[in-house]
N, C-alpha and C positions, 0 to 999 in steps of 0.2 A: 740522658734518657737511655735506658737499657735496650739491648737488642730485642728482648721479649716484648717490651712496650712498643718499640718501633714496629715490630711485626704485627702486633695487635692493631695498631692504628692503621697500618697499610691495609690489612685484611678488612677491617671495619669500613674504611673509606671505599674500598673496592665493592663491598657488599652494598653500601648505601648508594653508590653510583649506579651499580647494575640494576638494582630494584627501582631506583628513581627513573632510569631510562625505560625500563620495562613497563612500569605503571603509567607514566606520563605519555610514552609513545603509543601504548595500546589505547589509552583513553582518548587521544587526540582525534581519531576519525569519527568519534561519536558526536562531536560538537563542531568540527571544522569541515570545510568543503573537501571534496574528494581529490581535488587537483593537487596532488602531492606525489613526489617521487617514491612510488610504492616499493620499487626494487631496492633502493638504498634504505628506505625506512624499515623494510622487512629484514634486511641484513643486520641493521643496527639492533632491531628488536631481538633477533635470534642470538646475536653476539652477547647482548646484555643478559639474556636468560641463561646462556651457558656460563657466563662470568659469575652469575649468582650462585651456581653450584660450587665452582672452584673457590670463590671467595668465602662461602660458608664453611667449606672444609679447611681453608686457610685460617679462618677465624678460630675454628676448633683447635687446629694445630697450635696456633699462637697461645691459646689458653692452656693447653697441655704443657707447652714449653715453659710458659710463665709459672705454672704450678710446680713443675719438677725441676726447672733450671737446667735440664739436660736435653740436648738435641737428640741423643740416642733414645730417649723415651718415646719419641714419635714412631719408632719402629717396634716398640714393645707392646705385644698384644694384651698383656695383663694390665698395662697402664691404661690402654684404651677401654678395656672392659670395665675397669674401675671408674673411668671418666663417664662412660655412658650409663652404667647400671648401679654404681655405688654413690652417686651424687644426686642432690635434689634437682639439678638442672640437666642431667645427662640424657634422660628420655626426651626432654624437650629438644635437645640438640639433635637427637636421632630424627625426631619429627621434622625439625627445621631443614635438615639436610635432605630428607625424603621429599618434602614439599618443593624445595629448590630443584631437585632432580626432576620432579613432575613438571615444573615450569619449563625446564630446558627441553624435556622430551616433547611436551605439548608444542613448544615453539618450533622445534625441528620438524615434527610430524605434520603440523598444520601450516607450515611455512607459506604455502601457495594461497592460503586463504586469509592471511594476516593483513593488518592495516586496512580494514574495512569495517562497516557496521554489521558485524555478524557475531555469532556465539564464540568462535575460536578466539577472536580478538578480545572479546569480553572475558573469556576464561583466563587469558594471559594477564589482563588487567586485574582480575579478581585474585589470582594466585600471588601476583606481585604485591597487591595491596595487603593481603593477609600476612605476607612475610614482613612487610614494612611495619605493620601494626604490632606483630608478634615480637619485634625487637624490644618492646617495652619490658617484656618479662625476662630478658637476659641482660638488662641494663640497670641504671640507677632507679628507674621507676619501681622496680621490684623491691627495692629497699625502703620505699615510703611506707610508714606504718598505716595500718587500718584505722579508720575507714577511708582514709584519704588516698589509698593506693589506686582504687578504681577511678577516682576523679583524675589522678595523675595519668592513669592509663588512657582515659578518654582524651585528655589534653595532648598527650604524646601522639595518639592516633591522628588527631586533627592536624598537629604540627607536621608529621611526616607525610601524610597524604596530601596536604596542601603543597608542601615542597615538591613532592613527586609530580603532582599535576602541573605545577608551574615549570619547574626546571626540566622535567622529562618531556613536556610538550614543546619546549623550545627547539628541540632537535628536528622533528618533522616540520615545524614552522620555518626554521632556518633553511631546510631543504627546499621548501616551497618558494621562499623568497629568492633563493639562488636560481631556481628553475625559471621563475617569472622574469628575473633580470636578463637571462639569456634569451627568453622568448618575447620580451617586451609586452608582457601581459600583467597588468596590475589590478584588474577588477577582482579577481579571485583572492589576491593577496589582501586587499582591503577588507573583504568579507571575513577572511580567515583571521586577520589581526583583530577585528572587532569582536569576533566570537572568542578568540583566545584571551583578549583583554577582559571579557566578562568572566571567564573561568578564572583567570589570574587574580581578579579582584576578590573573588570568594576564597581563592587559595591563600592570598596574602592575609586576609582576615583570619583564616584557620591557622596559619603559621604564627601570627602574632598572639592570638588568644591562647592557642595551645602552648606556645613557648612561655607565655607569662604564667599560665597555670602551673606548668612543671617547675619553672624557676621559683615561684612563690612557695611551692611545697618542698623544695630542696634547700632554699636559703631563707632564713627568717628575718634578715636585715640587710640593708645595702652595705653596711660596714663589713658584714660577714662575707659578702660577695667580693668586695674590693680586696679583702685580706687573703683570699684564696687564689691559687693558680687557676682553678676551674672558673672562677668568676672573671678573671682577666681574659681568659680565652673567650668566654661568653660575650664580653663587651666588644672584643675584636670582631666576633661573629656578627653582633648586632650592628656594628659600624659598617661592615661589609654588606649586610642586608640592606641598610639604608642607602648605600651607594648604588646598589643594583636597582632599588626602587626608583631612583632618580633617572637612571637610564631607561627603565621601562616606561616612566612617565613621558619622557621625550618621544619614545616610539609611539605611544598611544595618542598624545595630544598634538604633537608637531609633525610626525611623519605619516601616521596612518591615514589621515584625511587626504593626503596627497598621493597615496599609493596607487589609486585607480588611474592616475595620469600615465602610469607606466614610465615615469621619468627615471632614467638610468641612475642619475645622481641620488634620487630619493631612495630607490631600491638598494643601491650600494650602501647608503647610510643605515638603512634598516638592517641589512645583512651584517654590517659591522657591529651595530649595537646589539643585535641578537647574539652575535659571537661573544661580545663582552659580557652579556648576561649569562651565557653558558659557562664561560671561564669563571665568572664570579660564583656561579652555582657550584662548580667543582671545588672552589676554595671554601665555600660554606660547608660542603659535605665533608671536606677534610677537617674543618674546625669541629664539626659535629663528631667525627671519629675520635678526635683528640679529647673532646669533652667526655665521651663515653669511657675513655681509658683512664681519666684522671679521677681522683676521689672528690666527690662534691662537698661543699661546705656543710657544716651542721653534723 
């Protein structure tokens, strides 16, 4: 794997992770109880929003480096002018970096009002959602022929928003479980877990349906998938997703009904399993970043 490709994968993964945290973390207060460590949740939300800016710029730098093959090109004003104004996607990148900057500015400016059911938190969720969905038009979806491109775009939107709601929401949920374990309070945790599970159920459906739509439009046969490196990474991603689903099922059906007991052992297991889901989510985001950097089959 070349240096340019590694840089591209790292930048994409950072962008996916930042926007997932920003969207899922901002969405969480609208369906879950307020008993959450707002200070820590706000810090994470702000950090994710700032990372979204730097990862977007890093992504653009990785593209320029890959196109020119020279590190020195990153300091060449003419190269950047050509990238932004002489390519079909350049203006889109200017808009993307601008919206990412708006997300960071909004998070920093409105920091004292975040992680609540109000318009500043909704604005963060909306901006992050827009950036997640807009990734379709700088990736493989943009190469799908008409009239299927818009169908692929809708599928991609469902896929990334579902992933953002699930994996991004795990962070404030994990903070809440950690707080409850220290304070021996399990009732709010049970309520939060049940509400999160309801959202996660919809998110899983969106991830699966959206992923199947995009895959079907990118590969026309199973043999074509198996024969490509893109397909093999996709299967690894699918296997990881299945494993995370099993952990989530244990949380929902075995541990959630016992959370209200404020049992330290139960809360510790919940915290451990949520951490496993978070790590698994990071691995899946990394796999998604690799998929976007590899040529799809067909």
